[in-house]
mmJSON file of the N, C-alpha and C atoms, coordinates in Angstrom:
{"data_MODEL":{"atom_site":{
"group_PDB":["ATOM","ATOM","ATOM","ATOM","ATOM","ATOM","ATOM","ATOM","ATOM","ATOM","ATOM","ATOM","ATOM","ATOM","ATOM","ATOM","ATOM","ATOM","ATOM","ATOM","ATOM","ATOM","ATOM","ATOM","ATOM","ATOM","ATOM","ATOM","ATOM","ATOM","ATOM","ATOM","ATOM","ATOM","ATOM","ATOM","ATOM","ATOM","ATOM","ATOM","ATOM","ATOM","ATOM","ATOM","ATOM","ATOM","ATOM","ATOM","ATOM","ATOM","ATOM","ATOM","ATOM","ATOM","ATOM","ATOM","ATOM","ATOM","ATOM","ATOM","ATOM","ATOM","ATOM","ATOM","ATOM","ATOM","ATOM","ATOM","ATOM","ATOM","ATOM","ATOM","ATOM","ATOM","ATOM","ATOM","ATOM","ATOM","ATOM","ATOM","ATOM","ATOM","ATOM","ATOM","ATOM","ATOM","ATOM","ATOM","ATOM","ATOM","ATOM","ATOM","ATOM","ATOM","ATOM","ATOM","ATOM","ATOM","ATOM","ATOM","ATOM","ATOM","ATOM","ATOM","ATOM","ATOM","ATOM","ATOM","ATOM","ATOM","ATOM","ATOM","ATOM","ATOM","ATOM","ATOM","ATOM","ATOM","ATOM","ATOM","ATOM","ATOM","ATOM","ATOM","ATOM","ATOM","ATOM","ATOM","ATOM","ATOM","ATOM","ATOM","ATOM","ATOM","ATOM","ATOM","ATOM","ATOM","ATOM","ATOM","ATOM","ATOM","ATOM","ATOM","ATOM","ATOM","ATOM","ATOM","ATOM","ATOM","ATOM","ATOM","ATOM","ATOM","ATOM","ATOM","ATOM","ATOM","ATOM","ATOM","ATOM","ATOM","ATOM","ATOM","ATOM","ATOM","ATOM","ATOM","ATOM","ATOM","ATOM","ATOM","ATOM","ATOM","ATOM","ATOM","ATOM","ATOM","ATOM","ATOM","ATOM","ATOM","ATOM","ATOM","ATOM","ATOM","ATOM","ATOM","ATOM","ATOM","ATOM","ATOM","ATOM","ATOM","ATOM","ATOM","ATOM","ATOM","ATOM","ATOM","ATOM","ATOM","ATOM","ATOM","ATOM","ATOM","ATOM","ATOM","ATOM","ATOM","ATOM","ATOM","ATOM","ATOM","ATOM","ATOM","ATOM","ATOM","ATOM","ATOM","ATOM","ATOM","ATOM","ATOM","ATOM","ATOM","ATOM","ATOM"],
"id":[1,2,3,4,5,6,7,8,9,10,11,12,13,14,15,16,17,18,19,20,21,22,23,24,25,26,27,28,29,30,31,32,33,34,35,36,37,38,39,40,41,42,43,44,45,46,47,48,49,50,51,52,53,54,55,56,57,58,59,60,61,62,63,64,65,66,67,68,69,70,71,72,73,74,75,76,77,78,79,80,81,82,83,84,85,86,87,88,89,90,91,92,93,94,95,96,97,98,99,100,101,102,103,104,105,106,107,108,109,110,111,112,113,114,115,116,117,118,119,120,121,122,123,124,125,126,127,128,129,130,131,132,133,134,135,136,137,138,139,140,141,142,143,144,145,146,147,148,149,150,151,152,153,154,155,156,157,158,159,160,161,162,163,164,165,166,167,168,169,170,171,172,173,174,175,176,177,178,179,180,181,182,183,184,185,186,187,188,189,190,191,192,193,194,195,196,197,198,199,200,201,202,203,204,205,206,207,208,209,210,211,212,213,214,215,216,217,218,219,220,221,222,223,224,225,226,227,228],
"type_symbol":["N","C","C","N","C","C","N","C","C","N","C","C","N","C","C","N","C","C","N","C","C","N","C","C","N","C","C","N","C","C","N","C","C","N","C","C","N","C","C","N","C","C","N","C","C","N","C","C","N","C","C","N","C","C","N","C","C","N","C","C","N","C","C","N","C","C","N","C","C","N","C","C","N","C","C","N","C","C","N","C","C","N","C","C","N","C","C","N","C","C","N","C","C","N","C","C","N","C","C","N","C","C","N","C","C","N","C","C","N","C","C","N","C","C","N","C","C","N","C","C","N","C","C","N","C","C","N","C","C","N","C","C","N","C","C","N","C","C","N","C","C","N","C","C","N","C","C","N","C","C","N","C","C","N","C","C","N","C","C","N","C","C","N","C","C","N","C","C","N","C","C","N","C","C","N","C","C","N","C","C","N","C","C","N","C","C","N","C","C","N","C","C","N","C","C","N","C","C","N","C","C","N","C","C","N","C","C","N","C","C","N","C","C","N","C","C","N","C","C","N","C","C","N","C","C","N","C","C"],
"label_atom_id":["N","CA","C","N","CA","C","N","CA","C","N","CA","C","N","CA","C","N","CA","C","N","CA","C","N","CA","C","N","CA","C","N","CA","C","N","CA","C","N","CA","C","N","CA","C","N","CA","C","N","CA","C","N","CA","C","N","CA","C","N","CA","C","N","CA","C","N","CA","C","N","CA","C","N","CA","C","N","CA","C","N","CA","C","N","CA","C","N","CA","C","N","CA","C","N","CA","C","N","CA","C","N","CA","C","N","CA","C","N","CA","C","N","CA","C","N","CA","C","N","CA","C","N","CA","C","N","CA","C","N","CA","C","N","CA","C","N","CA","C","N","CA","C","N","CA","C","N","CA","C","N","CA","C","N","CA","C","N","CA","C","N","CA","C","N","CA","C","N","CA","C","N","CA","C","N","CA","C","N","CA","C","N","CA","C","N","CA","C","N","CA","C","N","CA","C","N","CA","C","N","CA","C","N","CA","C","N","CA","C","N","CA","C","N","CA","C","N","CA","C","N","CA","C","N","CA","C","N","CA","C","N","CA","C","N","CA","C","N","CA","C","N","CA","C","N","CA","C","N","CA","C","N","CA","C","N","CA","C","N","CA","C","N","CA","C"],
"label_alt_id":[null,null,null,null,null,null,null,null,null,null,null,null,null,null,null,null,null,null,null,null,null,null,null,null,null,null,null,null,null,null,null,null,null,null,null,null,null,null,null,null,null,null,null,null,null,null,null,null,null,null,null,null,null,null,null,null,null,null,null,null,null,null,null,null,null,null,null,null,null,null,null,null,null,null,null,null,null,null,null,null,null,null,null,null,null,null,null,null,null,null,null,null,null,null,null,null,null,null,null,null,null,null,null,null,null,null,null,null,null,null,null,null,null,null,null,null,null,null,null,null,null,null,null,null,null,null,null,null,null,null,null,null,null,null,null,null,null,null,null,null,null,null,null,null,null,null,null,null,null,null,null,null,null,null,null,null,null,null,null,null,null,null,null,null,null,null,null,null,null,null,null,null,null,null,null,null,null,null,null,null,null,null,null,null,null,null,null,null,null,null,null,null,null,null,null,null,null,null,null,null,null,null,null,null,null,null,null,null,null,null,null,null,null,null,null,null,null,null,null,null,null,null,null,null,null,null,null,null],
"label_comp_id":["MET","MET","MET","THR","THR","THR","THR","THR","THR","THR","THR","THR","GLY","GLY","GLY","THR","THR","THR","THR","THR","THR","ASN","ASN","ASN","PHE","PHE","PHE","ASP","ASP","ASP","ASP","ASP","ASP","VAL","VAL","VAL","ALA","ALA","ALA","LEU","LEU","LEU","ASP","ASP","ASP","SER","SER","SER","VAL","VAL","VAL","LEU","LEU","LEU","PRO","PRO","PRO","ALA","ALA","ALA","ARG","ARG","ARG","VAL","VAL","VAL","SER","SER","SER","SER","SER","SER","PHE","PHE","PHE","THR","THR","THR","ALA","ALA","ALA","VAL","VAL","VAL","ARG","ARG","ARG","SER","SER","SER","GLN","GLN","GLN","GLN","GLN","GLN","GLY","GLY","GLY","VAL","VAL","VAL","ARG","ARG","ARG","VAL","VAL","VAL","ARG","ARG","ARG","TRP","TRP","TRP","ARG","ARG","ARG","THR","THR","THR","GLY","GLY","GLY","THR","THR","THR","GLU","GLU","GLU","VAL","VAL","VAL","ASP","ASP","ASP","GLU","GLU","GLU","LEU","LEU","LEU","GLY","GLY","GLY","PHE","PHE","PHE","ASN","ASN","ASN","VAL","VAL","VAL","TYR","TYR","TYR","ARG","ARG","ARG","GLN","GLN","GLN","GLU","GLU","GLU","GLY","GLY","GLY","ASN","ASN","ASN","ARG","ARG","ARG","ARG","ARG","ARG","VAL","VAL","VAL","ARG","ARG","ARG","VAL","VAL","VAL","ASN","ASN","ASN","ARG","ARG","ARG","ARG","ARG","ARG","LEU","LEU","LEU","ILE","ILE","ILE","SER","SER","SER","ALA","ALA","ALA","ILE","ILE","ILE","GLY","GLY","GLY","ALA","ALA","ALA","VAL","VAL","VAL","GLY","GLY","GLY","GLY","GLY","GLY","ALA","ALA","ALA"],
"label_asym_id":["A","A","A","A","A","A","A","A","A","A","A","A","A","A","A","A","A","A","A","A","A","A","A","A","A","A","A","A","A","A","A","A","A","A","A","A","A","A","A","A","A","A","A","A","A","A","A","A","A","A","A","A","A","A","A","A","A","A","A","A","A","A","A","A","A","A","A","A","A","A","A","A","A","A","A","A","A","A","A","A","A","A","A","A","A","A","A","A","A","A","A","A","A","A","A","A","A","A","A","A","A","A","A","A","A","A","A","A","A","A","A","A","A","A","A","A","A","A","A","A","A","A","A","A","A","A","A","A","A","A","A","A","A","A","A","A","A","A","A","A","A","A","A","A","A","A","A","A","A","A","A","A","A","A","A","A","A","A","A","A","A","A","A","A","A","A","A","A","A","A","A","A","A","A","A","A","A","A","A","A","A","A","A","A","A","A","A","A","A","A","A","A","A","A","A","A","A","A","A","A","A","A","A","A","A","A","A","A","A","A","A","A","A","A","A","A","A","A","A","A","A","A","A","A","A","A","A","A"],
"label_entity_id":["1","1","1","1","1","1","1","1","1","1","1","1","1","1","1","1","1","1","1","1","1","1","1","1","1","1","1","1","1","1","1","1","1","1","1","1","1","1","1","1","1","1","1","1","1","1","1","1","1","1","1","1","1","1","1","1","1","1","1","1","1","1","1","1","1","1","1","1","1","1","1","1","1","1","1","1","1","1","1","1","1","1","1","1","1","1","1","1","1","1","1","1","1","1","1","1","1","1","1","1","1","1","1","1","1","1","1","1","1","1","1","1","1","1","1","1","1","1","1","1","1","1","1","1","1","1","1","1","1","1","1","1","1","1","1","1","1","1","1","1","1","1","1","1","1","1","1","1","1","1","1","1","1","1","1","1","1","1","1","1","1","1","1","1","1","1","1","1","1","1","1","1","1","1","1","1","1","1","1","1","1","1","1","1","1","1","1","1","1","1","1","1","1","1","1","1","1","1","1","1","1","1","1","1","1","1","1","1","1","1","1","1","1","1","1","1","1","1","1","1","1","1","1","1","1","1","1","1"],
"label_seq_id":[1,1,1,2,2,2,3,3,3,4,4,4,5,5,5,6,6,6,7,7,7,8,8,8,9,9,9,10,10,10,11,11,11,12,12,12,13,13,13,14,14,14,15,15,15,16,16,16,17,17,17,18,18,18,19,19,19,20,20,20,21,21,21,22,22,22,23,23,23,24,24,24,25,25,25,26,26,26,27,27,27,28,28,28,29,29,29,30,30,30,31,31,31,32,32,32,33,33,33,34,34,34,35,35,35,36,36,36,37,37,37,38,38,38,39,39,39,40,40,40,41,41,41,42,42,42,43,43,43,44,44,44,45,45,45,46,46,46,47,47,47,48,48,48,49,49,49,50,50,50,51,51,51,52,52,52,53,53,53,54,54,54,55,55,55,56,56,56,57,57,57,58,58,58,59,59,59,60,60,60,61,61,61,62,62,62,63,63,63,64,64,64,65,65,65,66,66,66,67,67,67,68,68,68,69,69,69,70,70,70,71,71,71,72,72,72,73,73,73,74,74,74,75,75,75,76,76,76],
"pdbx_PDB_ins_code":[null,null,null,null,null,null,null,null,null,null,null,null,null,null,null,null,null,null,null,null,null,null,null,null,null,null,null,null,null,null,null,null,null,null,null,null,null,null,null,null,null,null,null,null,null,null,null,null,null,null,null,null,null,null,null,null,null,null,null,null,null,null,null,null,null,null,null,null,null,null,null,null,null,null,null,null,null,null,null,null,null,null,null,null,null,null,null,null,null,null,null,null,null,null,null,null,null,null,null,null,null,null,null,null,null,null,null,null,null,null,null,null,null,null,null,null,null,null,null,null,null,null,null,null,null,null,null,null,null,null,null,null,null,null,null,null,null,null,null,null,null,null,null,null,null,null,null,null,null,null,null,null,null,null,null,null,null,null,null,null,null,null,null,null,null,null,null,null,null,null,null,null,null,null,null,null,null,null,null,null,null,null,null,null,null,null,null,null,null,null,null,null,null,null,null,null,null,null,null,null,null,null,null,null,null,null,null,null,null,null,null,null,null,null,null,null,null,null,null,null,null,null,null,null,null,null,null,null],
"Cartn_x":[106.014,106.22,105.346,104.56,103.681,104.296,104.345,104.84,103.638,103.593,102.503,103.076,102.264,102.695,101.503,101.681,100.626,101.142,100.34,100.638,99.658,100.154,99.316,99.048,98.112,97.732,98.944,99.891,101.076,101.921,101.77,102.565,101.913,100.711,99.931,100.0,100.218,100.234,98.879,98.244,96.992,97.33,97.11,97.596,96.681,95.435,94.53,93.628,92.96,92.005,90.793,90.383,89.267,88.051,86.837,85.653,85.404,86.012,85.904,87.197,87.095,88.271,88.589,89.783,90.201,90.838,90.281,90.813,91.715,91.558,92.472,92.519,93.627,93.833,94.807,94.465,95.396,95.332,96.431,96.509,97.327,96.733,97.384,97.488,98.676,98.904,98.421,97.77,97.322,97.567,97.222,97.398,96.488,95.358,94.414,94.762,95.657,96.013,96.259,95.701,95.856,94.471,94.214,92.943,93.183,92.415,92.519,91.283,91.495,90.385,90.671,89.625,89.774,88.519,88.671,87.559,87.605,86.444,86.38,85.887,86.325,85.835,84.581,84.438,83.249,83.161,81.942,81.719,80.628,80.516,79.452,79.572,78.48,78.402,79.374,79.773,80.684,79.877,80.055,79.34,79.997,81.325,82.016,83.51,84.174,85.635,86.126,87.264,88.022,89.368,89.913,91.212,92.162,93.336,94.35,95.615,96.396,97.738,98.706,99.931,100.972,101.677,101.769,102.525,103.504,104.745,105.733,105.356,105.187,104.839,103.352,102.53,101.096,100.286,99.102,98.178,97.111,96.778,95.794,94.683,93.441,92.311,92.101,91.908,91.774,90.33,89.433,88.032,87.281,86.377,85.627,84.511,83.864,82.771,83.101,82.471,82.65,82.252,83.082,82.785,81.929,80.686,79.724,80.124,79.952,80.091,78.756,78.795,77.569,77.01,77.898,77.465,77.222,77.801,77.571,78.449,77.891,78.662,79.711,79.365,80.271,81.22,81.208,82.101,81.556,82.322,81.901,83.104],
"Cartn_y":[72.731,73.053,74.242,74.138,75.201,75.908,77.226,78.012,78.58,78.408,78.963,79.875,80.782,81.69,82.457,83.104,83.886,85.285,86.284,87.656,88.052,88.546,88.916,90.413,90.817,92.218,93.099,92.616,93.39,93.719,92.944,93.135,94.062,94.54,95.315,96.791,97.628,99.072,99.657,100.347,101.048,102.528,103.169,104.524,105.629,105.34,106.413,105.979,106.964,106.671,106.003,104.893,104.135,104.264,104.367,104.369,103.007,101.972,100.631,100.343,99.714,99.321,97.868,97.616,96.26,95.616,94.47,93.801,92.613,92.046,90.991,90.988,90.507,90.481,89.369,88.536,87.52,87.456,87.109,86.855,85.584,84.582,83.28,82.944,82.61,82.233,80.815,80.611,79.272,79.1,77.951,77.73,78.626,79.031,79.895,81.38,81.738,83.146,83.412,84.51,84.869,85.073,84.422,84.602,85.614,86.712,87.783,87.723,87.706,87.688,88.724,89.412,90.357,90.36,90.817,90.955,92.393,92.997,94.372,94.405,95.439,95.661,96.511,97.329,98.162,98.555,98.711,99.107,100.175,101.026,102.028,102.953,103.123,104.007,103.62,102.362,101.872,101.191,101.618,101.006,99.699,99.686,98.479,98.692,97.723,97.698,97.439,98.022,97.686,97.143,96.175,95.584,95.921,96.412,96.801,96.003,95.825,95.259,96.259,96.216,97.115,96.464,97.168,96.717,97.814,97.638,98.692,99.911,101.058,102.298,102.596,101.662,101.951,100.872,101.274,100.335,99.937,98.663,98.114,97.475,97.889,97.287,95.872,94.914,93.514,93.027,93.688,93.27,94.037,93.347,93.977,94.866,94.42,95.184,95.452,96.477,96.798,95.596,95.252,94.175,94.773,94.361,94.982,94.82,95.909,95.87,95.477,94.904,94.543,95.747,96.668,97.88,97.691,96.662,96.341,97.162,97.595,98.299,97.368,96.092,95.098,94.479,94.931,94.397,93.172,92.657,91.487,90.795],
"Cartn_z":[95.083,96.475,96.824,97.876,98.318,99.506,99.428,100.54,101.274,102.563,103.353,104.41,104.853,105.898,106.425,107.545,108.161,108.448,108.148,108.519,109.608,110.702,111.828,111.856,112.691,112.818,113.094,113.874,114.207,112.981,111.897,110.696,109.673,109.97,109.016,109.363,108.347,108.55,108.163,109.083,108.813,108.777,107.62,107.403,107.89,108.158,108.533,109.678,110.248,111.313,110.694,111.256,110.718,111.619,111.042,111.868,112.514,111.986,112.571,113.319,114.462,115.23,114.901,114.374,114.015,115.236,115.659,116.847,116.491,115.286,114.839,113.315,112.777,111.335,110.998,110.017,109.531,108.013,107.41,105.973,105.804,105.165,105.014,103.538,103.081,101.692,101.452,100.31,99.925,98.431,97.885,96.451,95.628,96.183,95.476,95.589,96.459,96.657,98.128,98.625,100.033,100.63,101.74,102.458,103.568,103.512,104.491,105.381,106.691,107.647,108.724,109.149,110.239,111.085,112.301,113.234,113.746,113.821,114.304,115.738,116.468,117.821,117.805,116.773,116.586,115.116,114.622,113.222,113.128,114.117,114.138,112.932,112.196,111.022,109.913,109.856,108.815,107.723,106.484,105.36,104.93,104.854,104.426,104.323,103.693,103.642,102.224,101.901,100.704,101.164,100.439,100.758,99.616,99.966,98.983,99.203,98.143,98.272,97.647,98.128,97.64,96.462,95.353,94.184,93.821,94.238,94.026,94.842,94.159,94.843,94.832,94.373,94.316,95.004,95.426,96.059,95.06,95.04,94.119,94.933,94.672,95.382,94.873,95.783,95.388,95.388,96.105,96.092,95.005,94.306,93.22,93.736,94.811,95.419,96.871,97.426,98.826,99.678,100.644,101.579,102.683,102.765,103.684,105.141,105.882,107.33,107.932,109.097,109.785,110.536,110.932,111.623,113.105,113.675,115.078,116.007,117.136,118.14,118.729,118.867,119.433,118.431,117.19,116.174,115.49,114.53,113.764,113.177],
"occupancy":[1.0,1.0,1.0,1.0,1.0,1.0,1.0,1.0,1.0,1.0,1.0,1.0,1.0,1.0,1.0,1.0,1.0,1.0,1.0,1.0,1.0,1.0,1.0,1.0,1.0,1.0,1.0,1.0,1.0,1.0,1.0,1.0,1.0,1.0,1.0,1.0,1.0,1.0,1.0,1.0,1.0,1.0,1.0,1.0,1.0,1.0,1.0,1.0,1.0,1.0,1.0,1.0,1.0,1.0,1.0,1.0,1.0,1.0,1.0,1.0,1.0,1.0,1.0,1.0,1.0,1.0,1.0,1.0,1.0,1.0,1.0,1.0,1.0,1.0,1.0,1.0,1.0,1.0,1.0,1.0,1.0,1.0,1.0,1.0,1.0,1.0,1.0,1.0,1.0,1.0,1.0,1.0,1.0,1.0,1.0,1.0,1.0,1.0,1.0,1.0,1.0,1.0,1.0,1.0,1.0,1.0,1.0,1.0,1.0,1.0,1.0,1.0,1.0,1.0,1.0,1.0,1.0,1.0,1.0,1.0,1.0,1.0,1.0,1.0,1.0,1.0,1.0,1.0,1.0,1.0,1.0,1.0,1.0,1.0,1.0,1.0,1.0,1.0,1.0,1.0,1.0,1.0,1.0,1.0,1.0,1.0,1.0,1.0,1.0,1.0,1.0,1.0,1.0,1.0,1.0,1.0,1.0,1.0,1.0,1.0,1.0,1.0,1.0,1.0,1.0,1.0,1.0,1.0,1.0,1.0,1.0,1.0,1.0,1.0,1.0,1.0,1.0,1.0,1.0,1.0,1.0,1.0,1.0,1.0,1.0,1.0,1.0,1.0,1.0,1.0,1.0,1.0,1.0,1.0,1.0,1.0,1.0,1.0,1.0,1.0,1.0,1.0,1.0,1.0,1.0,1.0,1.0,1.0,1.0,1.0,1.0,1.0,1.0,1.0,1.0,1.0,1.0,1.0,1.0,1.0,1.0,1.0,1.0,1.0,1.0,1.0,1.0,1.0],
"B_iso_or_equiv":[0.0,0.0,0.0,0.0,0.0,0.0,0.0,0.0,0.0,0.0,0.0,0.0,0.0,0.0,0.0,0.0,0.0,0.0,0.0,0.0,0.0,0.0,0.0,0.0,0.0,0.0,0.0,0.0,0.0,0.0,0.0,0.0,0.0,0.0,0.0,0.0,0.0,0.0,0.0,0.0,0.0,0.0,0.0,0.0,0.0,0.0,0.0,0.0,0.0,0.0,0.0,0.0,0.0,0.0,0.0,0.0,0.0,0.0,0.0,0.0,0.0,0.0,0.0,0.0,0.0,0.0,0.0,0.0,0.0,0.0,0.0,0.0,0.0,0.0,0.0,0.0,0.0,0.0,0.0,0.0,0.0,0.0,0.0,0.0,0.0,0.0,0.0,0.0,0.0,0.0,0.0,0.0,0.0,0.0,0.0,0.0,0.0,0.0,0.0,0.0,0.0,0.0,0.0,0.0,0.0,0.0,0.0,0.0,0.0,0.0,0.0,0.0,0.0,0.0,0.0,0.0,0.0,0.0,0.0,0.0,0.0,0.0,0.0,0.0,0.0,0.0,0.0,0.0,0.0,0.0,0.0,0.0,0.0,0.0,0.0,0.0,0.0,0.0,0.0,0.0,0.0,0.0,0.0,0.0,0.0,0.0,0.0,0.0,0.0,0.0,0.0,0.0,0.0,0.0,0.0,0.0,0.0,0.0,0.0,0.0,0.0,0.0,0.0,0.0,0.0,0.0,0.0,0.0,0.0,0.0,0.0,0.0,0.0,0.0,0.0,0.0,0.0,0.0,0.0,0.0,0.0,0.0,0.0,0.0,0.0,0.0,0.0,0.0,0.0,0.0,0.0,0.0,0.0,0.0,0.0,0.0,0.0,0.0,0.0,0.0,0.0,0.0,0.0,0.0,0.0,0.0,0.0,0.0,0.0,0.0,0.0,0.0,0.0,0.0,0.0,0.0,0.0,0.0,0.0,0.0,0.0,0.0,0.0,0.0,0.0,0.0,0.0,0.0],
"pdbx_formal_charge":[null,null,null,null,null,null,null,null,null,null,null,null,null,null,null,null,null,null,null,null,null,null,null,null,null,null,null,null,null,null,null,null,null,null,null,null,null,null,null,null,null,null,null,null,null,null,null,null,null,null,null,null,null,null,null,null,null,null,null,null,null,null,null,null,null,null,null,null,null,null,null,null,null,null,null,null,null,null,null,null,null,null,null,null,null,null,null,null,null,null,null,null,null,null,null,null,null,null,null,null,null,null,null,null,null,null,null,null,null,null,null,null,null,null,null,null,null,null,null,null,null,null,null,null,null,null,null,null,null,null,null,null,null,null,null,null,null,null,null,null,null,null,null,null,null,null,null,null,null,null,null,null,null,null,null,null,null,null,null,null,null,null,null,null,null,null,null,null,null,null,null,null,null,null,null,null,null,null,null,null,null,null,null,null,null,null,null,null,null,null,null,null,null,null,null,null,null,null,null,null,null,null,null,null,null,null,null,null,null,null,null,null,null,null,null,null,null,null,null,null,null,null,null,null,null,null,null,null],
"auth_seq_id":[1,1,1,2,2,2,3,3,3,4,4,4,5,5,5,6,6,6,7,7,7,8,8,8,9,9,9,10,10,10,11,11,11,12,12,12,13,13,13,14,14,14,15,15,15,16,16,16,17,17,17,18,18,18,19,19,19,20,20,20,21,21,21,22,22,22,23,23,23,24,24,24,25,25,25,26,26,26,27,27,27,28,28,28,29,29,29,30,30,30,31,31,31,32,32,32,33,33,33,34,34,34,35,35,35,36,36,36,37,37,37,38,38,38,39,39,39,40,40,40,41,41,41,42,42,42,43,43,43,44,44,44,45,45,45,46,46,46,47,47,47,48,48,48,49,49,49,50,50,50,51,51,51,52,52,52,53,53,53,54,54,54,55,55,55,56,56,56,57,57,57,58,58,58,59,59,59,60,60,60,61,61,61,62,62,62,63,63,63,64,64,64,65,65,65,66,66,66,67,67,67,68,68,68,69,69,69,70,70,70,71,71,71,72,72,72,73,73,73,74,74,74,75,75,75,76,76,76],
"auth_comp_id":["MET","MET","MET","THR","THR","THR","THR","THR","THR","THR","THR","THR","GLY","GLY","GLY","THR","THR","THR","THR","THR","THR","ASN","ASN","ASN","PHE","PHE","PHE","ASP","ASP","ASP","ASP","ASP","ASP","VAL","VAL","VAL","ALA","ALA","ALA","LEU","LEU","LEU","ASP","ASP","ASP","SER","SER","SER","VAL","VAL","VAL","LEU","LEU","LEU","PRO","PRO","PRO","ALA","ALA","ALA","ARG","ARG","ARG","VAL","VAL","VAL","SER","SER","SER","SER","SER","SER","PHE","PHE","PHE","THR","THR","THR","ALA","ALA","ALA","VAL","VAL","VAL","ARG","ARG","ARG","SER","SER","SER","GLN","GLN","GLN","GLN","GLN","GLN","GLY","GLY","GLY","VAL","VAL","VAL","ARG","ARG","ARG","VAL","VAL","VAL","ARG","ARG","ARG","TRP","TRP","TRP","ARG","ARG","ARG","THR","THR","THR","GLY","GLY","GLY","THR","THR","THR","GLU","GLU","GLU","VAL","VAL","VAL","ASP","ASP","ASP","GLU","GLU","GLU","LEU","LEU","LEU","GLY","GLY","GLY","PHE","PHE","PHE","ASN","ASN","ASN","VAL","VAL","VAL","TYR","TYR","TYR","ARG","ARG","ARG","GLN","GLN","GLN","GLU","GLU","GLU","GLY","GLY","GLY","ASN","ASN","ASN","ARG","ARG","ARG","ARG","ARG","ARG","VAL","VAL","VAL","ARG","ARG","ARG","VAL","VAL","VAL","ASN","ASN","ASN","ARG","ARG","ARG","ARG","ARG","ARG","LEU","LEU","LEU","ILE","ILE","ILE","SER","SER","SER","ALA","ALA","ALA","ILE","ILE","ILE","GLY","GLY","GLY","ALA","ALA","ALA","VAL","VAL","VAL","GLY","GLY","GLY","GLY","GLY","GLY","ALA","ALA","ALA"],
"auth_asym_id":["A","A","A","A","A","A","A","A","A","A","A","A","A","A","A","A","A","A","A","A","A","A","A","A","A","A","A","A","A","A","A","A","A","A","A","A","A","A","A","A","A","A","A","A","A","A","A","A","A","A","A","A","A","A","A","A","A","A","A","A","A","A","A","A","A","A","A","A","A","A","A","A","A","A","A","A","A","A","A","A","A","A","A","A","A","A","A","A","A","A","A","A","A","A","A","A","A","A","A","A","A","A","A","A","A","A","A","A","A","A","A","A","A","A","A","A","A","A","A","A","A","A","A","A","A","A","A","A","A","A","A","A","A","A","A","A","A","A","A","A","A","A","A","A","A","A","A","A","A","A","A","A","A","A","A","A","A","A","A","A","A","A","A","A","A","A","A","A","A","A","A","A","A","A","A","A","A","A","A","A","A","A","A","A","A","A","A","A","A","A","A","A","A","A","A","A","A","A","A","A","A","A","A","A","A","A","A","A","A","A","A","A","A","A","A","A","A","A","A","A","A","A","A","A","A","A","A","A"],
"auth_atom_id":["N","CA","C","N","CA","C","N","CA","C","N","CA","C","N","CA","C","N","CA","C","N","CA","C","N","CA","C","N","CA","C","N","CA","C","N","CA","C","N","CA","C","N","CA","C","N","CA","C","N","CA","C","N","CA","C","N","CA","C","N","CA","C","N","CA","C","N","CA","C","N","CA","C","N","CA","C","N","CA","C","N","CA","C","N","CA","C","N","CA","C","N","CA","C","N","CA","C","N","CA","C","N","CA","C","N","CA","C","N","CA","C","N","CA","C","N","CA","C","N","CA","C","N","CA","C","N","CA","C","N","CA","C","N","CA","C","N","CA","C","N","CA","C","N","CA","C","N","CA","C","N","CA","C","N","CA","C","N","CA","C","N","CA","C","N","CA","C","N","CA","C","N","CA","C","N","CA","C","N","CA","C","N","CA","C","N","CA","C","N","CA","C","N","CA","C","N","CA","C","N","CA","C","N","CA","C","N","CA","C","N","CA","C","N","CA","C","N","CA","C","N","CA","C","N","CA","C","N","CA","C","N","CA","C","N","CA","C","N","CA","C","N","CA","C","N","CA","C","N","CA","C","N","CA","C","N","CA","C","N","CA","C","N","CA","C"],
"pdbx_PDB_model_num":[1,1,1,1,1,1,1,1,1,1,1,1,1,1,1,1,1,1,1,1,1,1,1,1,1,1,1,1,1,1,1,1,1,1,1,1,1,1,1,1,1,1,1,1,1,1,1,1,1,1,1,1,1,1,1,1,1,1,1,1,1,1,1,1,1,1,1,1,1,1,1,1,1,1,1,1,1,1,1,1,1,1,1,1,1,1,1,1,1,1,1,1,1,1,1,1,1,1,1,1,1,1,1,1,1,1,1,1,1,1,1,1,1,1,1,1,1,1,1,1,1,1,1,1,1,1,1,1,1,1,1,1,1,1,1,1,1,1,1,1,1,1,1,1,1,1,1,1,1,1,1,1,1,1,1,1,1,1,1,1,1,1,1,1,1,1,1,1,1,1,1,1,1,1,1,1,1,1,1,1,1,1,1,1,1,1,1,1,1,1,1,1,1,1,1,1,1,1,1,1,1,1,1,1,1,1,1,1,1,1,1,1,1,1,1,1,1,1,1,1,1,1,1,1,1,1,1,1]
}}}
């Protein structure tokens, strides 16, 4: 039995001020894991992104390399 679900931007806690403005965010469970997608409103002077998940009281980075930002004023 496969359980699927969607997490929306409203369900995500962002703890600090980001140089990129996030305009949408989704996380969908699949058989391979969780697919995380986001869209930015702006990425000025942003090098890239790291994605973390919470495991108990600690955060664990899930991406091996920095996810490159496009650096667009209009977002990406």
